[in-house]
PASE-970639 format. One record per atom (N, C-alpha, C, O): x, y, z. Coordinates in pm, whole numbers, plus 32768, in hexadecimal, padded with zeros to 4 digits. Example, Ala and Ser with C-alpha at 12.3 -4.5 7.8 and 13.67 -1.06 7.14 Angstrom:
REM PASE-970639
    c1    c2    c3
  8527  7DC7  830C
  84CE  7E3E  830C
  8528  7EB6  830C
  8590  7EB4  834E
  8505  7F1F  82C4
  8557  7F96  82CA
  850A  8003  8313
  853D  8072  8324
//
This chain:
REM PASE-970639
    c1    c2    c3
  4AF2  2592  1BC9
  4A7E  253F  1BEA
  4A1A  2539  1B76
  49E0  24D0  1B5A
  4A06  25AC  1B33
  49A5  25B1  1AC6
  49C8  254D  1A57
  496F  250C  1A20
  4A49  2541  1A38
  4A72  24E6  19CD
  4A59  2455  19F4
  4A2C  2405  19A2
  4A77  2432  1A71
  4A61  23A8  1A9F
  49CC  2388  1A9E
  49A4  231D  1A70
  497A  23E4  1AD0
  48EA  23CA  1AD4
  48B1  23C4  1A46
  4853  2378  1A2D
  48E8  2412  19EA
  48BC  240A  195E
  48DA  2380  1924
  4887  2347  18DE
  4951  234B  1941
  4973  22C4  1914
  4916  225D  1954
  48E6  2201  1912
  48FE  226E  19D6
  48A4  2213  1A1D
  4819  2215  19DD
  47DE  21AC  19C7
  47E6  228D  19C1
  4762  229A  1985
  475B  2256  18FD
  46F7  2217  18DB
  47C6  2262  18AE
  47C9  2221  182A
  47C5  2189  1839
  477F  2144  17EE
  4811  2155  1898
  4812  20C4  18B0
  4789  2095  18E0
  4757  202E  18B4
  474D  20E1  1939
  46C6  20C1  196B
  4660  20C2  18FA
  4609  206B  18F3
  466B  2124  18A2
  460B  2130  1833
  4612  20B8  17D7
  45AB  2086  17A9
  468C  2088  17BB
  4698  2013  1763
  4655  1F99  17A1
  4611  1F4E  175C
  4669  1F86  1822
  462A  1F15  1865
  4592  1F27  186A
  4548  1EC7  1855
  4563  1F9F  1885
  44D3  1FB8  188B
  4491  1F99  1805
  4426  1F5E  1802
  44D0  1FC1  1797
  4497  1FA4  1713
  448B  1F0D  16FC
  4429  1EDF  16C1
  44ED  1EC2  172A
  44E7  1E31  171C
  4474  1DF8  176F
  442C  1DA0  1741
  4464  1E29  17EA
  43FC  1DF6  1842
  4371  1E19  180F
  4313  1DCC  1824
  4363  1E8A  17CE
  42E1  1EB5  179B
  42AB  1E53  1734
  4232  1E42  1728
  4305  1E12  16EA
  42DA  1DB4  1682
  42CC  1D25  16B5
  42AC  1CCB  1667
  42E4  1D0E  1737
  42DC  1C86  176E
  424C  1C56  1775
  41F3  1C9F  17A0
  4235  1BDA  174C
  41B5  1B98  1762
  41B2  1B63  17F1
  421B  1B5A  1831
  413C  1B3F  1826
  4138  1B08  18AF
  4197  1A92  18C3
  41D5  1A85  192D
  41A3  1A3D  185D
  41FB  19C9  186A
  428E  19EB  1867
  42E0  19A2  189E
  42B0  1A5D  1827
  433D  1A83  181D
  437C  1A9E  18A5
  43F4  1A8C  18B6
  432B  1AC8  1905
  4362  1AE9  1989
  4396  1A6D  19D2
  43E2  1A78  1A32
  436B  19F8  19A4
  4396  197B  19E3
  440F  193D  199E
  443F  18D4  19C8
  4440  197D  1935
  44B7  1948  18F0
  452F  1948  194F
  453E  19A4  199F
  4585  18E2  1946
  4600  18E3  1996
  4660  194E  1962
  4677  1958  18EA
  4697  199C  19BC
  46F5  1A06  1996
  4784  19D0  199A
  479A  195B  19BB
  47E3  1A24  1977
  4870  19FF  1981
  489B  19F3  1A13
  48FF  19B1  1A30
  4853  1A30  1A6E
  4871  1A2A  1AFC
  4840  19A4  1B32
  47C7  198C  1B3A
  489B  194D  1B56
  4879  18C3  1B77
  480B  18B8  1BE0
  4814  18F3  1C4B
  47A2  186E  1BBF
  4735  1855  1C1D
  46C9  18BF  1C1D
  4664  18B0  1C62
  46DD  192B  1BD3
  467B  1998  1BD1
  463A  19A5  1B49
  467B  1998  1AE1
  45B7  19BF  1B4C
  456D  19DD  1AD3
  457C  1A71  1AB1
  45B7  1ABE  1AFC
  4544  1A98  1A3D
  453F  1B25  1A1A
  44FB  1B74  1A89
  452B  1BDF  1AB0
  448A  1B41  1ABC
  4441  1B86  1B27
  4497  1B96  1BA4
  4494  1BFF  1BE3
  44E3  1B2F  1BC7
  4539  1B37  1C3D
  45A2  1BA5  1C2E
  45BB  1BF0  1C8C
  45DD  1BAC  1BB8
  4646  1C11  1BA2
  460B  1C9E  1BAB
  4646  1CF5  1BEA
  4598  1CB3  1B6D
  4559  1D38  1B71
  452E  1D5A  1BFF
  453C  1DCD  1C2B
  44FB  1CF9  1C48
  44D6  1D0F  1CD4
  4551  1D38  1D24
  454B  1D97  1D73
  45BF  1CF3  1D12
  463B  1D14  1D59
  4668  1DA3  1D38
  468F  1DEE  1D92
  4661  1DC7  1CBA
  4688  1E50  1C95
  462D  1EB7  1CD5
  465C  1F1E  1D07
  45AB  1E9D  1CD5
  454E  1EFB  1D14
  4569  1F06  1DAA
  4569  1F73  1DE2
  4580  1E93  1DEA
  459C  1E94  1E7A
  461B  1EE1  1E9A
  461E  1F31  1EF8
  4684  1ECA  1E4D
  4702  1F0F  1E6A
  46FC  1FA2  1E40
  4740  1FF5  1E7D
  46AD  1FC2  1DDA
  4694  2050  1DBD
  4654  2094  1E35
  4679  2104  1E59
  45F4  2050  1E72
  45B0  208B  1EE7
  4610  209E  1F5C
  4607  2100  1FA5
  466D  203F  1F6D
  46D4  2051  1FD2
  472D  20C8  1FB1
  4753  2115  2009
  474F  20D9  1F31
  47A5  2148  1F08
  475D  21CE  1F19
  479D  2232  1F3C
  46DB  21D1  1F01
  468D  224C  1F19
  4696  2272  1FAC
  46AD  22E6  1FCE
  4683  220E  2003
  468C  2227  2092
  4718  2255  20B9
  4728  22AC  210F
  477D  221C  207A
  4807  2245  2094
  481A  22D7  206E
  4851  2325  20BC
  47ED  22FC  1FF7
  47FD  2386  1FC8
  47AE  23E9  201D
  47D6  245D  202C
  473F  23BB  2056
  46EA  2412  20A7
  4705  2406  213D
  46BC  243E  218F
  476F  23BB  2160
  4798  23AA  21ED
  472C  2369  2242
  471B  238D  22B7
  46E4  2309  2208
  4681  22BB  2254
  469E  2226  224B
  4646  21D3  2261
  471B  2205  222A
  473F  2179  220F
  471E  211B  2283
  46E2  20B2  226B
  4744  2139  2300
  472A  20D8  236B
  4697  20B4  237B
  4676  2046  23A5
  463E  2111  2359
  45B0  20FA  236E
  4578  208D  2313
  4515  204D  2336
  45B5  2076  229E
  457F  2012  2243
  45DE  1F9D  222B
  45BF  1F42  21DE
  4652  1F9F  226C
  46B8  1F39  2251
  46B3  1EC5  22B3
  4711  1E76  22B6
  464A  1EB8  2302
  4640  1E4A  2361
  464D  1DC5  2318
  460A  1DAE  22B2
  46A2  1D6D  234B
  46B6  1CEC  230D
  471F  1CEA  22A1
  4741  1C80  226C
  4753  1D61  227F
  47BB  1D66  2218
  4841  1D7D  225B
  484B  1DC8  22BC
  48AB  1D3C  2226
  4930  1D48  2262
  4966  1DD4  224B
  4975  1DFF  21D9
  4983  1E1D  22B7
  49BC  1EA2  22AA
  4A3E  1EAF  22F9
  4A7B  1F1A  22FB
  4A69  1E46  2338
  4AE5  1E4B  2385
  4B5D  1E57  2328
  4B64  1E10  22C4
  4BBC  1EAF  2347
  4C33  1EBB  22F1
  4C80  1E3A  22E1
  4CC8  1E29  227E
  4C74  1DDD  2342
  4CBF  1D60  2337
  4C68  1CEC  2304
  4C90  1C78  230E
  4BF3  1D0B  22CD
  4B9E  1CA3  2294
  4BE5  1C64  221D
  4C23  1CAA  21CD
  4BDB  1BE0  220F
  4C17  1B9C  219D
  4BBF  1BAB  2123
  4B48  1BCB  212E
  4BFA  1B93  20AD
  4BA9  1B9A  2033
  4B3B  1B32  2036
  4ACD  1B4B  2004
  4B57  1ABE  2071
  4AF1  1A56  207A
  4A7B  1A87  20CF
  4A08  1A68  20B0
  4A98  1AD3  2139
  4A2D  1B07  218D
  49D8  1B6B  2140
  495D  1B68  2148
  4A19  1BC4  20F7
  49D0  1C28  20A8
  497B  1BE2  203E
  4907  1C04  202B
  49B6  1B81  1FF8
  496C  1B38  1F91
  48F4  1AEF  1FCB
  4888  1AEE  1F90
  4908  1AB2  2040
  489B  1A69  207F
  482A  1AC6  20A7
  47B4  1AA4  2099
  484D  1B3D  20D9
  47E7  1B9E  20FE
  4797  1BCA  2084
  471D  1BD7  208A
  47DD  1BE3  2015
  4799  1C0A  1F99
  473D  1B9B  1F68
  46CC  1BB6  1F3D
  476D  1B20  1F6D
  471C  1AAF  1F40
  46A0  1A9F  1F98
  4634  1A7F  1F66
  46AF  1AB4  201B
  463D  1AA8  2076
  45D5  1B13  2058
  455D  1AF8  2062
  4600  1B8A  2035
  45A1  1BF4  2012
  4553  1BCF  1F95
  44DA  1BE5  1F8F
  4596  1B98  1F33
  4550  1B6E  1EB9
  44EE  1AFE  1EDA
  447B  1B01  1EAD
  4519  1A9D  1F26
  44C2  1A2D  1F4A
  4444  1A5D  1F91
  43D8  1A27  1F7B
  4453  1AC2  1FE5
  43E2  1AF2  2033
  4377  1B37  1FE2
  4305  1B42  200F
  4399  1B66  1F67
  4336  1BAD  1F15
  432A  1B71  1E89
  4301  1BB4  1E2B
  434E  1AF4  1E7D
  4355  1AB4  1DFA
  42CD  1AA5  1DB7
  42C7  1A92  1D3D
  4260  1AAD  1E01
  41DB  1A9A  1DC5
  41A0  1B1B  1D8F
  4129  1B1D  1D6D
  41ED  1B86  1D85
  41BB  1C04  1D4F
  4192  1BF3  1CBD
  41DE  1BBC  1C6D
  411C  1C21  1C99
  40EA  1C16  1C10
  413F  1C6A  1BB2
  416F  1CD4  1BD9
  4151  1C3D  1B35
  41A7  1C85  1AD7
  4181  1D18  1AC4
  41DA  1D6E  1AC0
  4101  1D37  1AB7
  40DA  1DC3  1AA4
  4102  1E19  1B1B
  4132  1E89  1B0B
  40EF  1DE3  1B93
  4115  1E2D  1C0B
  41AD  1E39  1C15
  41E2  1E9F  1C41
  41F2  1DD0  1BEC
  4284  1DD1  1BF3
  42BE  1E37  1B92
  431A  1E81  1BB5
  4288  1E3C  1B18
  42B9  1E9E  1AB8
  429F  1F2C  1AEA
  42F4  1F84  1ADC
  422A  1F43  1B24
  420B  1FC7  1B59
  4267  1FEB  1BCD
  4293  205D  1BD9
  4286  1F89  1C21
  42E1  1FA2  1C91
  436C  1FC5  1C5E
  43AC  2021  1C91
  439B  1F7D  1BF9
  441D  1F9A  1BBD
  441F  2029  1B87
  447C  2075  1BA4
  43BA  204E  1B3A
  43B9  20D2  1AFB
  43B1  2141  1B64
  43EE  21AA  1B54
  4364  212A  1BCE
  435D  218C  1C3A
  43E3  219B  1C80
  440E  220A  1C9F
  4426  212A  1C97
  44A8  212F  1CDB
  450F  2178  1C87
  4565  21BE  1CBC
  4506  2169  1C03
  4563  21AD  1BA9
  4552  2244  1BB3
  45B3  228D  1BC3
  44D6  2272  1BA9
  44BC  2303  1BAD
  44EA  233F  1C32
  452B  23A7  1C35
  44C7  22FC  1C9F
  44E9  2331  1D23
  457E  232E  1D3C
  45B6  238A  1D78
  45C1  22C3  1D10
  4651  22B8  1D25
  469B  2327  1CDB
  46F1  2369  1D15
  467B  233B  1C5D
  46C2  23A0  1C10
  46B1  242A  1C4E
  4711  2478  1C54
  4638  244A  1C7B
  4621  24CB  1CBC
  466E  24D6  1D3E
  46A9  253E  1D5B
  466E  246B  1D8D
  46B2  246E  1E0F
  4749  247F  1DFD
  4788  24C9  1E49
  4782  243D  1D9B
  4812  244A  1D83
  4838  24D6  1D55
  489C  250D  1D81
  47E7  2510  1CFD
  4805  2596  1CCC
  47FA  25FF  1D3A
  4838  2669  1D31
  47AB  25E1  1DA1
  479B  263F  1E10
  480E  2637  1E74
  4817  268A  1ECE
  4865  25D3  1E65
  48D2  25BE  1EC5
  494C  2614  1EA4
  4967  2633  1E31
  4994  2639  1F0D
  4A1D  2669  1EFB
  4A70  25F0  1ED1
  4A76  258F  1F1C
  4AB0  25F2  1E5D
  4AFA  257C  1E2E
  4B62  2549  1E91
  4B83  24D2  1E91
  4B97  25A2  1EE5
  4C00  257C  1F43
  4BCB  2553  1FCC
  4C19  2529  2022
  4B49  2560  1FE3
  4B0F  253C  2064
  4B1F  24A7  207D
  4B12  2457  2020
  4B3B  2481  20F8
  4B49  23F5  211D
  4AC0  23BE  2144
  4A7A  23F8  2198
  4A9A  234E  2107
  4A18  2311  2122
  4A2A  227F  2147
  4A91  2242  2128
  49C6  2248  218A
  49CB  21BD  21B5
  49A6  2160  2142
  4948  217B  20F8
  49F1  20F3  2135
  49CD  208C  20D4
  49DA  2005  2117
  49F1  1FFF  2190
  49CC  1F98  20CE
  49BB  1F16  210C
  4A34  1EE7  215C
  4A25  1E94  21B6
  4AAB  1F18  213D
  4B20  1EE8  2187
  4B79  1F5D  21B2
  4BF4  1F52  21B0
  4B3B  1FCA  21D8
  4B89  203B  2206
  4B5B  20BD  21C6
  4AF0  20C3  218B
  4BAD  2124  21D2
  4B8B  21A6  219C
  4BDF  21C4  211F
  4C50  2196  2112
  4BA5  220F  20C4
  4BE7  2233  2048
  4BB1  22B8  2018
  4B4C  22E7  204C
  4BF2  22F5  1FB7
  4BC1  2375  1F85
  4B42  2361  1F33
  4B2C  22F5  1EFC
  4AF0  23C8  1F2C
  4A76  23BF  1EDC
  4A98  23A6  1E4A
  4A4F  235E  1E05
  4B05  23DF  1E19
  4B2C  23C8  1D8E
  4B50  2335  1D78
  4B2D  22FB  1D11
  4B95  22F9  1DD8
  4BB6  226B  1DCB
  4B38  2217  1DD1
  4B2C  21B4  1D8A
  4AD9  223E  1E27
  4A58  21F6  1E2C
  4A16  21F9  1DA2
  49E6  2192  1D73
  4A14  226E  1D62
  49D8  2278  1CDD
  4A1F  221D  1C79
  49E0  21DE  1C25
  4AA4  2216  1C84
  4AF0  21C3  1C27
  4AD6  212F  1C41
  4ACF  20E0  1BE2
  4AC7  2107  1CBF
  4AA8  207B  1CDB
  4A1D  2057  1CA6
  4A07  1FE6  1C7C
  49C0  20B7  1CA8
  493B  209C  1C70
  4944  208D  1BD9
  48FF  2038  1B9F
  4997  20DD  1B99
  49AD  20CC  1B09
  49E7  2042  1AEE
  49B9  1FFC  1A94
  4A4B  201B  1B3C
  4A8C  1F99  1B27
  4A29  1F28  1B3B
  4A24  1ECB  1AE9
  49D9  1F2D  1BA5
  497C  1EC0  1BBF
  490D  1EBB  1B57
  48E2  1E50  1B2D
  48DE  1F30  1B2D
  4877  1F32  1AC5
  48AD  1EF8  1A43
  4867  1EAE  19FE
  492A  1F1A  1A20
  4968  1EE2  19A8
  4975  1E4A  19B3
  4957  1E02  1954
  49A1  1E1A  1A26
  49AF  1D89  1A3B
  4929  1D43  1A25
  4920  1CE3  19D8
  48C2  1D74  1A68
  4842  1D2E  1A64
  47F5  1D47  19E3
  47A0  1CF6  19BD
  4810  1DB6  199F
  47DB  1DC8  1918
  480F  1D56  18C0
  47C5  1D1D  1870
  488F  1D35  18CF
  48C8  1CC5  1885
  488A  1C40  18AD
  4874  1BE9  1858
  486E  1C2E  192E
  4830  1BB3  195E
  47A6  1B9F  1920
  4783  1B31  18F5
  4758  1C0A  191B
  46D2  1C03  18E1
  46DB  1BEE  184A
  4691  1B9D  1812
  4734  1C36  1809
  4742  1C2A  1778
  4765  1B9B  1750
  4735  1B6A  16EA
  47B8  1B59  17A0
  47E0  1AD0  1781
  4769  1A71  177F
  476C  1A0D  1738
  4702  1A90  17CB
  468A  1A3C  17CC
  4645  1A3B  1744
  45F9  19DF  1726
  4660  1AA2  16F2
  4623  1AAD  166E
  4689  1A97  15FD
  466C  1AB1  1588
  4700  1A68  1622
  4767  1A4F  15BF
  47A2  1ACD  1583
  47D2  1ACC  1512
  479E  1B3A  15D0
  47CD  1BBB  15A1
  4847  1BE5  15F3
  484D  1BCD  166B
  48A8  1C23  15B1
  491C  1C5C  15F6
  491D  1CF2  15DF
  492F  1D1E  156E
  490A  1D43  1647
  490B  1DD4  1634
  4991  1E03  15FC
  49FA  1DD2  1624
  498C  1E62  15A1
  4A08  1E97  1567
  4A54  1EE6  15CF
  4A18  1F38  1616
  4AD7  1ED1  15DB
  4B25  1F20  163B
  4B29  1FB2  1610
  4B27  1FD2  1599
  4B30  200A  1672
  4B2E  209A  1655
  4B91  20E2  16AF
  4BD6  20A4  1701
  4B97  2165  169F
  4BEF  21B7  16F3
  4BC5  21B5  1785
  4C11  21E1  17DB
  4B4D  2182  17A2
  4B21  2178  182E
  4B79  2116  187D
  4B73  2113  18F8
  4BC9  20C6  1837
  4C24  206C  187E
  4C96  20B6  18C2
  4CD3  2081  191F
  4CB4  2130  1894
  4D29  2175  18CB
  4D1F  218A  1962
  4D7C  2164  19A9
  4CB2  21C5  1997
  4CAD  21D6  1A29
  4CA7  2152  1A73
  4CD3  2149  1AE6
  4C72  20EA  1A33
  4C6F  2066  1A73
  4CFC  202D  1A7F
  4D22  1FF9  1AE7
  4D48  2038  1A12
  4DD3  2008  1A15
  4E26  205A  1A78
  4E7A  2023  1AC0
  4E0D  20DC  1A7C
  4E58  2130  1ADA
  4E35  210B  1B6A
  4E8C  210B  1BC1
  4DB6  20EC  1B83
  4D8D  20BF  1C09
  4DDA  2041  1C30
  4E0B  2036  1CA0
  4DE4  1FE4  1BD4
  4E2C  1F67  1BEF
  4EBE  1F84  1C13
  4EF6  1F47  1C6D
  4EFA  1FE2  1BCB
  4F86  2007  1BE5
  4F95  204D  1C6C
  4FEC  202A  1CBA
  4F3F  20B0  1C86
  4F4C  20FF  1D01
  4F31  20AC  1D7E
  4F69  20C9  1DE8
  4EDE  2047  1D75
  4EB8  1FFB  1DED
  4F0C  1F7D  1DFF
  4EEA  1F29  1E52
  4F78  1F6F  1DB4
  4FCF  1EFA  1DC8
  5000  1EEF  1E59
  4FFE  1E80  1E8F
  502D  1F5C  1E99
  5057  1F4D  1F26
  4FE8  1F16  1F7F
  5001  1EC4  1FD7
  4F6D  1F43  1F67
  4EFA  1F11  1FB3
  4EE5  1E7C  1F98
  4ECE  1E2F  1FF5
  4EED  1E54  1F19
  4ED9  1DC8  1EF6
  4F42  1D6F  1F38
  4F23  1D03  1F6A
  4FBF  1D9D  1F38
  5029  1D50  1F79
  5014  1D4B  2010
  5027  1CE2  204E
  4FED  1DBB  204B
  4FD7  1DBE  20DC
  4F67  1D5F  2103
  4F73  1D18  2167
  4EF9  1D5D  20B6
  4E8A  1D04  20D5
  4EB3  1C71  20CC
  4E7A  1C1C  2110
  4F17  1C55  2079
  4F47  1BCC  206A
  4FB8  1BAB  20CC
  4FEC  1B3C  20CB
  4FDD  1C0C  2123
  5048  1BF5  2182
  50D1  1BEF  2142
  512A  1BAB  2175
  50E3  1C36  20D2
  5161  1C34  208A
  5193  1CC3  2076
  5149  1D23  208C
  5210  1CD0  204D
  524D  1D54  203B
  5286  1D62  1FAF
  52BC  1D03  1F77
  5278  1DD9  1F77
  52B6  1DF8  1EF7
  534C  1E11  1F0B
  5375  1E4F  1F6C
  539B  1DE0  1EAE
  542C  1DF9  1EB4
  544B  1E89  1E90
  54B3  1EBE  1EB8
  53F3  1EC9  1E43
  540A  1F52  1E18
  539D  1F7F  1DB9
  533C  1F36  1DA4
  53AB  1FF7  1D80
  5345  202E  1D27
  532D  1FD7  1CAA
  5383  1F8A  1C80
  52B3  1FE8  1C73
  5289  1F9A  1BFE
  525D  1FFA  1B8F
  521E  2060  1BAA
  527E  1FD8  1B14
  524F  2022  1A9F
  51F6  1FC8  1A4B
  5212  1F51  1A39
  5189  2001  1A16
  5136  1FBD  19B3
  514C  2003  192C
  5142  207E  1924
  5169  1FB7  18C3
  516E  1FEA  183B
  5105  1F9D  17EB
  5119  1F28  17C9
  5095  1FDF  17CF
  5021  1F99  1799
  4FF9  1FD0  1710
  5000  2048  16F7
  4FD1  1F76  16BA
  4F9D  1F9D  1637
  4F09  1FBB  1646
  4EBA  1F64  166B
  4EE3  2036  1629
  4E58  2062  1634
  4E04  202A  15C2
  4E3B  1FFB  155F
  4D80  202D  15CE
  4D2A  1FFC  1562
  4D42  2040  14DC
  4D2C  2003  1473
  4D6E  20BE  14DD
  4D86  2105  145F
  4E15  20F3  142C
  4E3B  2132  13C9
  4E64  209E  146E
  4EEB  2082  1441
  4F55  20DA  1480
  4FCD  20C1  146E
  4F2D  2141  14C9
  4F8E  2197  150D
  4FC1  2150  158A
  4F94  20E3  15AC
  501F  218F  15CE
  505A  2155  1647
  502E  21A0  16C3
  5035  221B  16C8
  4FFF  2156  1725
  4FE3  2190  17A9
  5054  2163  1806
  506C  20EB  1817
  5097  21C2  1840
  5109  21A3  1898
  50EC  21D9  1923
  50D7  2251  1936
  50EC  2181  1983
  50DB  21A7  1A10
  515E  2185  1A56
  5187  2111  1A5A
  51A0  21EB  1A8C
  5225  21D4  1AC4
  5236  2222  1B45
  51EF  2285  1B5C
  5293  21F8  1B9A
  52A4  223A  1C1B
  52D7  22C8  1C0C
  531A  22EA  1BAA
  52B7  2319  1C6E
  52EF  239F  1C77
  5387  2394  1C84
  53BB  2335  1CBE
  53CC  23F5  1C4F
  545F  23EE  1C53
  5493  23E4  1CE2
  54FF  23AC  1CF9
  5448  2419  1D42
  5475  2413  1DCE
  5477  2384  1E02
  54BE  2366  1E62
  5429  232C  1DC3
  5423  22A1  1DF0
  5497  224F  1DB9
  54AE  21DE  1DE6
  54DF  2286  1D5A
  554C  223C  1D1D
  551C  21ED  1CA5
  54A4  21EA  1C8A
  5578  21AC  1C5D
  5553  2160  1BE5
  5500  20E6  1C07
  5508  20AF  1C75
  54AF  20BC  1BA7
  545B  2046  1BBB
  54B0  1FC9  1BCA
  5514  1FB7  1B83
  5488  1F73  1C26
  54C9  1EF1  1C35
  5486  1E87  1BDD
  54C2  1E21  1BBD
  5409  1EA3  1BB6
  53BA  1E45  1B68
  536F  1E8F  1AFC
  533C  1EFD  1B14
  5368  1E58  1A84
  531C  1E91  1A17
  52BF  1E27  19DD
  52EA  1DB7  19C1
  5241  1E4C  19CC
  51DD  1DF4  198F
  51B7  1E2E  1908
  5196  1EA4  18FE
  51BC  1DDB  18A0
  519B  1E08  1819
  512D  1DAE  17DF
  5126  1D37  17FC
  50D9  1DEB  178B
  506F  1DA0  1748
  4FFE  1DFE  1724
  5010  1E78  1723
  4F89  1DC6  1707
  4F18  1E1B  16E5
  4ECF  1E47  1764
  4ECE  1E01  17C9
  4E93  1EBD  175C
  4E44  1EEE  17CC
  4DCE  1E92  17E7
  4DAA  1E7B  185B
  4D92  1E5B  177E
  4D21  1E00  1791
  4D4B  1D86  17E0
  4D06  1D5E  183E
  4DBC  1D48  17BB
  4DEA  1CD2  1804
  4E06  1CF4  1896
  4DE2  1CA8  18F0
  4E46  1D66  18AE
  4E65  1D8C  1938
  4DE5  1D9C  1989
  4DDD  1D6C  19FA
  4D81  1DDD  194F
  4D04  1DF2  1998
  4CB9  1D6F  19AF
  4C7B  1D5D  1A18
  4CBF  1D14  194F
  4C7E  1C91  1960
  4CC3  1C40  19CE
  4C80  1BFF  1A1E
  4D47  1C45  19D2
  4D90  1BFD  1A3B
  4D72  1C3B  1AC4
  4D5D  1BF3  1B25
  4D71  1CC0  1ACB
  4D53  1D04  1B49
  4CC6  1CE9  1B78
  4CA9  1CEE  1BEF
  4C6C  1CCB  1B19
  4BE1  1CAC  1B3B
  4BCC  1C18  1B5A
  4B5D  1BEE  1B7A
  4C36  1BC9  1B50
  4C2E  1B37  1B60
  4BD3  1AF9  1AF6
  4B8A  1A99  1B11
  4BD9  1B31  1A7E
  4B8D  1AF9  1A0E
  4BE9  1ABC  19A6
  4BBA  1A8C  193E
  4C6A  1ABC  19BF
  4CCB  1A7A  1968
  4D45  1A55  19BB
  4D69  1A9B  1A1A
  4D83  19E6  1996
  4E01  19BE  19D5
  4E75  1A00  198D
  4E74  1A08  1912
  4ED9  1A31  19D6
  4F49  1A75  1993
  4F88  1A23  1922
  4FAC  1A5A  18BA
  4F93  19A0  1938
  4FD2  194C  18D3
  4F82  193E  1853
  4FB6  1912  17ED
  4F02  1963  1858
  4EAD  195C  17E1
  4EA7  19E1  1797
  4E58  19EF  1739
  4EF9  1A41  17BE
  4EF9  1AC5  1782
  4F81  1AE4  1746
  4FDD  1A93  174C
  4F8C  1B5D  170A
  500B  1B8C  16D4
  505C  1BD9  173B
  50C4  1C12  1719
  5030  1BDD  17B7
  5079  1C26  181D
  50FF  1BE2  183B
  5108  1B67  1846
  5164  1C34  1847
  51E8  1C01  186B
  5226  1C61  18D0
  5212  1CDA  18CA
  5272  1C2A  192D
  52B1  1C7D  1992
  5344  1C5F  19A0
  5373  1BF1  1980
  538C  1CC2  19CF
  541A  1CAD  19EE
  543A  1CF8  1A6E
  5404  1D64  1A87
  5491  1CC0  1ABD
  54B5  1CFF  1B3A
  548F  1CAA  1BB2
  5455  1C3E  1BA5
  54B2  1CDE  1C28
  54A7  1C8F  1CA3
  541A  1C5F  1CC2
  5409  1BF1  1CF6
  53B4  1CB0  1CA2
  532C  1C8F  1CCB
  52D2  1C6A  1C56
  5258  1C6C  1C65
  530A  1C49  1BE4
  52B9  1C35  1B6C
  524A  1BCE  1B81
  51D6  1BEA  1B66
  526D  1B59  1BB2
  5209  1AF1  1BC5
  51A4  1B17  1C30
  512C  1B00  1C21
  51D4  1B53  1C9C
  517C  1B77  1D0A
  5119  1BE4  1CE2
  50A5  1BE0  1D0A
  5147  1C45  1C93
  50ED  1CAF  1C66
  507B  1C74  1C14
  5007  1C97  1C2A
  509A  1C1A  1BB7
  5032  1BE0  1B65
  4FD7  1B84  1BB4
  4F64  1B6F  1B8E
  5009  1B4F  1C21
  4FB7  1AFC  1C79
  4F58  1B4F  1CCE
  4EE5  1B28  1CE4
  4F86  1BC1  1CFE
  4F3E  1C0A  1D65
  4EF4  1C86  1D32
  4E9D  1CB9  1D79
  4F15  1CB9  1CBC
  4ED7  1D34  1C8B
  4E3F  1D25  1C8A
  4E09  1CBB  1C6B
  4DFA  1D93  1CAE
  4D69  1D8C  1CBC
  4D2D  1E18  1CB0
  4D73  1E7C  1CC0
  4CAB  1E1D  1C95
  4C68  1E9F  1C8A
  4BEA  1EA3  1CDF
  4B92  1EF6  1CC7
  4BE0  1E4B  1D42
  4B67  1E46  1D94
  4B8F  1E38  1E26
  4C01  1E16  1E45
  4B2F  1E53  1E80
  4B4D  1E55  1F10
  4B73  1DCB  1F44
  4B8F  1DBB  1FBB
//
């Protein structure tokens, strides 16, 4: 858990430094997230951080009113709930919004470190381990850090923090297929080129048998596709095996 929260804190710090230098007008810039400004993205992150704090502290139902928490909720339902939350507080002043973001960061990191990594906690579409919750927060913060950076024509440099995000995408493939009403033909392997040029390989346990599908490419491309920030055909990702196309269609790192 400590390593995941350390990565999360580093990602949060990079975004915070960018926000500190924002002028009042910068908060109204359109982000990479369609239809949302920089302010909208930061508000969404603060709101979902607050939900994650409640999840880690076992008070989630008390603050999740109006948010989709049913295990069978569709992605469209979850997205609509998130958009409605942003719409409801969109008039927050930039200074107050930045302070809210920074407060949510401090509280979230403390709450996650206080958790048993294996404890099951409530999240927007079911229950998951506290360690997985921390990893999803890392993934979402990385996604939206990129969304905000794009508003200023900046692309954050990829780092080793992509490893747990890519691993999350690999581990949750069965969940992604289940949510889509589809089934995997068999185990999947990811062979990814890390930012430093090394190879990250995520493969099934020997008890599961050999992989039926293998996805190869860069870790950055895989994480962008899983975040719905790139189309598979526009990347260097390539797959072979029974589920190659479906994996690249359905892979994801968010609830």
